[in-house]
C-alpha positions in Angstrom: 49.7 -60.3 111.6 49.9 -56.6 112.4 48.0 -54.1 110.2 49.8 -50.9 109.4 48.2 -47.6 108.1 44.7 -46.7 107.0 42.0 -49.1 106.1 39.2 -47.0 104.5 37.5 -43.6 104.4 33.8 -43.4 105.1 31.4 -40.5 104.5 27.7 -39.7 104.9 25.7 -36.7 103.9 24.2 -34.6 106.7 20.4 -34.7 106.5 18.3 -31.6 106.2 17.4 -31.7 109.9 21.1 -30.8 110.6 21.3 -33.5 113.3 21.3 -36.9 111.6 23.3 -38.5 108.7 22.2 -40.5 105.7 23.7 -43.8 104.4 27.3 -44.3 105.1 29.4 -44.9 102.0 33.1 -45.8 101.4 35.6 -43.9 99.2 38.3 -45.7 97.3 41.4 -47.2 99.0 43.0 -45.0 101.6 46.6 -43.9 101.1 47.2 -41.0 103.5 45.4 -38.6 105.7 46.7 -35.2 106.8 45.0 -33.0 109.3 45.8 -29.4 110.2 44.0 -27.8 113.2 43.7 -24.1 114.2 43.2 -23.9 117.9 42.7 -20.9 120.2 44.7 -21.5 123.3 45.0 -19.5 126.6 46.7 -20.2 129.9 46.3 -18.6 133.3 49.1 -18.7 135.8 48.6 -17.7 139.5 51.4 -17.9 142.1 53.7 -19.2 139.4 51.5 -22.3 138.9 49.3 -23.1 136.0 45.7 -22.7 137.2 43.7 -22.9 134.0 44.3 -23.9 130.4 41.8 -23.6 127.5 42.1 -25.0 124.0 39.2 -24.4 121.6 38.9 -25.6 118.0 38.5 -22.8 115.5 38.9 -24.4 112.1 40.8 -27.1 110.3 41.6 -28.9 107.0 41.6 -32.6 106.2 43.4 -33.9 103.2 42.6 -37.5 102.3 44.7 -39.3 99.7 43.0 -42.2 97.9 44.1 -44.6 95.2 41.2 -44.0 92.7 38.3 -41.6 92.4 34.8 -41.6 91.1 33.3 -38.3 89.9 29.8 -39.2 91.1 31.2 -39.8 94.7 33.1 -36.5 94.7 30.1 -34.6 93.3 28.0 -35.9 96.2 30.7 -34.9 98.7 31.0 -31.3 97.4 27.2 -30.9 96.8 27.3 -30.9 93.0 25.8 -33.2 90.3 27.3 -35.0 87.3 25.9 -34.3 83.9 24.6 -37.6 82.6 25.5 -36.8 78.9 29.0 -35.3 79.4 30.0 -36.8 82.7 31.3 -33.4 83.9 30.8 -32.4 87.5 
């Protein structure tokens, strides 16, 4: 049987050393994923022939659509906490 689409979204917090990641966790069911990249591109032609081409990543956005959400998971992803009494992020 052929699988179609996305299976799951995974995330892990970057550790304080800035080089390693913590425990990998899973978000809810994946529905869609849209990515937009901003690239800096340059081409160099010599003798009417392409000699060099450079494409550098500048920035980007990633939009992940999921079927359900948990405020504690999103609070962790955006670096916030959930108030235990009110449940507000």
